[in-house]
C-alpha positions in Angstrom: -40.7 30.5 -25.3 -36.9 30.6 -24.9 -34.4 32.7 -26.8 -33.5 30.0 -29.3 -37.2 29.5 -30.2 -37.7 33.2 -30.6 -34.6 33.4 -32.8 -35.7 30.5 -35.0 -39.2 32.1 -35.3 -37.6 35.4 -36.5 -35.3 33.4 -38.9 -38.3 31.6 -40.3 -40.1 34.8 -41.0 -36.9 36.2 -42.6 -36.5 33.2 -45.0 -40.2 33.3 -45.9 -39.9 37.0 -46.7 -36.8 36.3 -48.8 -38.8 33.6 -50.7 -41.7 36.1 -51.4 -39.2 38.8 -52.6 -37.4 36.4 -54.8 -40.7 35.2 -56.3 -41.9 38.8 -56.9 -38.6 39.9 -58.4 -38.4 36.8 -60.7 -41.9 37.7 -62.1 -40.2 40.8 -63.6 -37.5 38.8 -65.3 -38.2 36.7 -68.3 -34.9 34.6 -68.3 -35.0 33.6 -64.6 -38.7 33.4 -64.1 -38.9 29.6 -63.5 -35.7 29.6 -61.5 -37.0 32.3 -59.2 -40.2 30.4 -58.6 -38.2 27.2 -57.8 -35.8 29.1 -55.5 -38.7 30.9 -53.7 -40.3 27.5 -52.9 -37.1 26.3 -51.4 -36.7 29.5 -49.3 -40.2 29.1 -47.9 -39.5 25.4 -47.1 -36.3 26.5 -45.4 -38.3 28.9 -43.3 -40.8 26.2 -42.4 -37.9 24.0 -41.3 -37.0 26.8 -38.9 -40.5 26.8 -37.5 -40.1 23.0 -36.9 -36.7 23.7 -35.3 -38.2 26.3 -32.9 -40.5 23.5 -31.6 -38.0 20.7 -31.6 -35.1 22.7 -30.1 -32.5 21.3 -32.5 -31.9 21.3 -36.3 -30.9 17.6 -36.3 -33.9 16.4 -34.3 -36.1 14.7 -35.6 -34.0 13.3 -38.5 -36.4 14.3 -41.2 -35.8 17.9 -40.2 -32.1 17.4 -40.9 -32.9 15.9 -44.3 -35.2 18.8 -45.1 -32.6 21.4 -44.2 -29.9 19.5 -46.2 -32.2 19.4 -49.2 -33.1 23.1 -49.0 -29.5 24.1 -48.7 -28.5 21.9 -51.6 -31.3 23.1 -53.8 -30.6 26.8 -53.0 -26.9 26.3 -53.8 -27.9 24.7 -57.1 -30.2 27.5 -57.9 -27.4 30.0 -57.2 -25.1 28.2 -59.6 -27.7 28.0 -62.3 -28.5 31.7 -61.8 -24.9 32.6 -62.1 -24.4 30.5 -65.2 -27.5 32.1 -66.8 -26.3 35.6 -65.9 -22.9 35.3 -67.6 
């Protein structure tokens, strides 16, 4: 396993842990409970995309990996905007 694959594996673990923490924290909040659950799924999917990247060697190959990463980033940005709007 080369350095890039090791980094992507560690990054995958990080994003999955973030997803778990967001899910657990959102269970304590009534207002953002659903949003936290949705965001946690996207964080875990983003982590899984890093697992795929570790094996493929590139984030743009194969093309469905690029699409998955773009969807994850778009969904997480949307969740951030919704959270910020709800918080104000």
